[in-house]
C-alpha positions as CSV (number, residue, x, y, z in Angstrom):
1,I,-23.1,55.5,91.0
2,A,-20.0,56.8,89.1
3,K,-22.2,57.1,85.9
4,E,-24.8,59.1,87.7
5,V,-22.2,61.4,89.3
6,A,-20.6,62.0,85.9
7,K,-24.0,62.8,84.4
8,L,-24.7,65.3,87.3
9,L,-21.3,66.9,86.9
10,E,-22.0,67.3,83.1
11,M,-25.3,69.0,83.8
12,K,-23.7,71.3,86.3
13,A,-21.1,72.2,83.9
14,Q,-23.7,73.1,81.3
15,L,-25.8,75.2,83.9
16,G,-22.7,76.9,85.1
17,G,-21.7,77.9,81.6
18,D,-23.9,81.1,81.7
19,E,-22.8,82.3,85.1
20,G,-20.4,84.9,83.7
21,K,-23.2,86.2,81.4
22,H,-25.6,87.3,84.1
23,K,-27.2,90.6,83.1
24,F,-27.2,93.4,85.7
25,V,-28.4,97.0,85.6
26,L,-25.8,99.7,85.6
27,K,-27.1,102.6,87.7
28,T,-26.2,104.7,90.7
29,P,-28.0,103.8,94.0
30,K,-31.2,105.6,94.7
31,G,-30.8,109.2,95.8
32,T,-27.3,109.5,94.5
33,R,-25.7,110.7,91.2
34,D,-22.5,111.0,89.2
35,Y,-20.9,114.4,88.4
36,S,-19.3,114.9,85.0
37,P,-15.9,116.8,84.5
38,K,-17.9,120.0,83.5
39,Q,-20.0,119.8,86.7
40,M,-16.9,119.1,88.8
41,A,-15.2,122.2,87.4
42,I,-18.1,124.3,88.6
43,R,-18.0,122.5,92.0
44,E,-14.2,123.2,92.3
45,R,-14.8,126.9,91.6
46,V,-17.5,127.1,94.3
47,F,-15.5,125.2,96.8
48,N,-12.4,127.4,96.2
49,A,-14.5,130.5,96.8
50,I,-16.0,129.0,100.0
51,I,-12.6,127.8,101.4
52,T,-10.9,131.1,100.6
53,C,-13.5,133.0,102.5
54,F,-13.4,130.5,105.5
55,K,-9.6,130.9,105.7
56,R,-9.8,134.7,105.4
57,H,-11.9,134.7,108.5
58,G,-9.3,132.6,110.4
59,A,-10.9,129.2,110.3
60,E,-8.9,126.0,110.5
61,V,-9.9,122.8,108.7
62,I,-10.6,119.4,110.4
63,D,-11.7,116.1,109.0
64,T,-13.6,113.2,110.7
65,P,-14.6,109.7,109.7
66,V,-17.5,109.2,107.4
67,F,-19.0,106.9,110.0
68,E,-19.4,107.3,113.8
69,L,-20.3,104.9,116.6
70,K,-24.1,104.5,116.3
71,E,-24.6,105.7,120.0
72,T,-22.8,109.0,119.2
73,L,-25.5,109.9,116.6
74,T,-28.6,108.3,118.1
75,G,-31.0,110.8,119.8
76,K,-29.2,113.9,118.5
77,Y,-31.7,114.6,115.6
78,G,-35.1,114.1,117.2
79,E,-37.5,112.3,114.9
80,D,-35.0,112.6,112.0
81,S,-32.9,109.9,113.7
82,K,-34.9,107.5,111.5
83,L,-33.0,108.8,108.5
84,I,-29.6,107.6,109.7
85,Y,-28.0,104.9,107.7
86,D,-27.0,102.1,110.1
87,L,-24.1,99.8,109.0
88,K,-23.8,96.1,109.8
89,D,-21.8,95.1,112.9
90,Q,-18.1,95.1,111.9
91,G,-15.7,93.7,114.5
92,G,-18.0,94.4,117.5
93,E,-18.9,98.0,116.8
94,L,-22.3,99.3,115.8
95,L,-21.7,102.1,113.3
96,S,-23.7,104.6,111.3
97,L,-22.9,106.9,108.4
98,R,-22.8,110.6,109.6
99,Y,-26.0,112.5,109.1
100,D,-24.3,116.0,109.3
101,L,-21.0,117.5,110.3
102,T,-22.2,119.1,113.6
103,V,-22.4,116.1,115.8
104,P,-19.0,114.8,114.7
105,F,-17.6,118.3,115.4
106,A,-19.1,118.2,119.0
107,R,-17.6,114.8,119.5
108,Y,-14.2,116.0,118.3
109,L,-14.3,119.0,120.7
110,A,-15.2,116.8,123.7
111,M,-12.6,114.1,122.9
112,N,-9.8,116.6,122.5
113,K,-11.0,118.9,125.4
114,I,-11.1,121.9,123.0
115,T,-12.9,125.0,124.3
116,N,-12.2,127.6,121.7
117,I,-11.9,126.9,117.9
118,K,-13.1,128.4,114.6
119,R,-13.2,125.5,112.1
120,Y,-14.6,124.6,108.7
121,H,-15.3,121.2,107.4
122,I,-16.5,120.3,103.8
123,A,-17.5,116.7,103.4
124,K,-20.3,114.4,102.3
125,V,-23.1,113.4,104.6
126,Y,-25.8,110.7,104.3
127,R,-29.6,110.6,104.9
128,R,-31.9,107.7,104.3
129,D,-34.5,110.1,103.1
130,N,-37.1,109.9,100.3
131,P,-35.0,111.5,97.6
132,A,-36.5,114.1,95.2
133,M,-33.7,114.5,92.7
134,T,-35.4,117.1,90.6
135,R,-35.5,119.4,93.7
136,G,-31.9,118.6,94.7
137,R,-32.9,116.3,97.6
138,Y,-30.3,113.5,97.7
139,R,-29.2,110.7,100.0
140,E,-25.5,111.7,99.6
141,F,-24.6,115.3,99.5
142,Y,-22.0,117.9,100.6
143,Q,-22.2,120.1,103.5
144,C,-20.0,123.1,104.0
145,D,-19.8,123.9,107.7
146,F,-18.2,126.9,109.4
147,D,-18.5,126.9,113.2
148,I,-17.2,129.1,116.1
149,A,-17.0,127.3,119.4
150,G,-16.2,129.0,122.7
151,Q,-17.0,132.1,124.7
152,F,-17.2,135.3,122.8
153,D,-19.0,138.7,122.9
154,P,-22.8,138.1,122.4
155,M,-23.8,138.1,118.7
156,I,-20.2,138.8,117.3
157,P,-19.8,135.2,115.9
158,D,-23.4,135.4,114.6
159,A,-22.6,138.6,112.7
160,E,-19.4,137.1,111.4
161,C,-21.4,134.0,110.1
162,L,-23.8,136.3,108.2
163,K,-20.9,138.2,106.8
164,I,-19.3,135.0,105.5
165,V,-22.6,133.9,103.8
166,H,-22.8,137.4,102.2
167,E,-19.2,137.3,101.0
168,I,-19.5,133.8,99.4
169,L,-22.8,134.4,97.6
170,S,-21.5,137.7,96.3
171,D,-18.2,136.2,95.1
172,L,-20.2,133.5,93.3
173,Q,-22.3,136.2,91.6
174,L,-25.6,134.2,91.9
175,G,-27.7,137.4,91.5
176,D,-30.0,138.8,94.3
177,F,-30.3,136.7,97.4
178,L,-32.1,137.0,100.7
179,I,-30.6,135.8,104.0
180,K,-33.1,134.6,106.5
181,V,-32.1,134.9,110.2
182,N,-33.6,132.5,112.8
183,D,-33.2,132.3,116.6
184,R,-34.6,129.2,118.4
185,R,-35.3,131.3,121.5
186,I,-37.9,133.3,119.5
187,L,-39.5,130.1,118.2
188,D,-39.4,128.4,121.6
189,G,-41.0,131.5,123.2
190,M,-43.7,131.5,120.5
191,F,-44.5,127.8,121.2
192,A,-44.7,128.6,124.9
193,V,-47.2,131.5,124.5
194,C,-49.2,129.4,122.1
195,G,-49.7,126.7,124.7
196,V,-47.3,124.0,123.3
197,P,-46.1,121.6,126.1
198,D,-42.3,121.6,126.6
199,S,-42.1,118.0,125.6
200,K,-43.5,118.8,122.2
201,F,-41.2,121.8,121.3
202,R,-38.8,119.7,119.3
203,T,-41.4,117.7,117.3
204,I,-43.6,120.8,116.6
205,C,-40.4,122.7,115.5
206,S,-39.7,120.0,112.9
207,S,-43.2,120.5,111.5
208,V,-42.8,124.3,111.3
209,D,-39.6,123.6,109.3
210,K,-41.7,122.1,106.6
211,L,-43.4,125.4,105.8
212,D,-41.0,126.1,102.9
213,K,-42.2,122.8,101.3
214,M,-45.8,122.4,102.4
215,P,-48.8,124.8,102.8
216,W,-49.9,125.8,106.3
217,E,-53.0,123.5,106.2
218,E,-50.9,120.3,105.8
219,V,-48.4,121.4,108.5
220,R,-51.4,122.1,110.9
221,S,-52.9,118.7,110.2
222,E,-49.6,117.0,110.9
223,M,-49.2,118.9,114.2
224,V,-52.8,118.0,115.3
225,G,-53.3,114.6,113.6
226,E,-49.9,113.0,114.0
227,K,-48.3,114.8,116.9
228,G,-51.2,115.3,119.1
229,L,-51.2,119.1,119.5
230,S,-54.4,120.8,120.4
231,P,-56.2,122.5,117.5
232,E,-56.3,125.8,119.5
233,A,-52.5,125.8,120.0
234,A,-51.9,125.0,116.3
235,D,-54.1,127.9,115.3
236,R,-52.3,130.3,117.5
237,I,-48.9,129.1,116.0
238,G,-50.5,129.6,112.5
239,E,-51.1,133.3,113.4
240,Y,-47.4,133.8,114.0
241,V,-45.6,131.5,111.4
242,Q,-47.5,133.0,108.5
243,L,-46.2,136.5,109.2
244,H,-43.5,137.8,106.9
245,G,-41.2,140.9,106.9
246,G,-37.9,142.4,108.0
247,L,-37.2,145.0,110.7
248,D,-40.9,146.0,110.6
249,L,-41.8,142.5,111.7
250,I,-39.4,142.7,114.6
251,E,-41.1,145.9,115.7
252,Q,-44.5,144.2,115.4
253,L,-43.4,141.2,117.5
254,L,-42.0,143.6,120.1
255,Q,-45.4,145.2,120.5
256,D,-47.1,141.8,120.9
257,P,-48.3,141.7,124.5
258,K,-47.9,137.9,124.9
259,L,-44.5,137.5,123.3
260,S,-43.0,140.6,124.8
261,Q,-43.8,139.3,128.3
262,H,-42.2,135.9,127.7
263,K,-38.5,135.8,128.8
264,L,-37.3,133.5,126.1
265,A,-38.9,135.4,123.2
């Protein structure tokens, strides 16, 4: 027996000799990338411009953990909830990596019973999405949030947010830019007059959001085929979402008999 054990130990020693020589691939995880010193110099310049502007408008900075309790994040993002990174149970808490900076901000306000604040938060967020690196779609990326919480005169904070975007983009000298303004009430009013059931507002809204990436035909087939919207309602939505313009478009929508009679819109 001693002879056999010695033989086995010898074989094990021989097999174990290559353990330290195991080859592994050096790469960043899918959907992530490294940034060189040159790229970081540009990022610092951009962040400095953004932070300077945020502070000039009276915003305070906060920071929150990179992960939250899973239940804090679940259900807040509609069908995008499937893109949340869940972490393994650590010490009895189910945790997830933050998907954006808005839900952590809402949690921070509720926990601290804050009713009025102007805050900014610049930090990384995480999305278990199909990355498209060439189009700047990553699984780990920065968001720069500026939020005004509380009771204010109607549209004043909205106007300030537009001014901030304009100041930052002008400071960075990126060339000509176009700021698009959206109001969920117009979209919800449009869905209502097109015959979309209330329960489908959110899911149809996420389809409409894809119009900057997909042609209308694909968006329509997703609405009808995957989300069960009637073809008639989808066609009525198509008439609206393919309209483009500035103030002239607002005038056109104001004249629309169906939209103008809907309270939300």
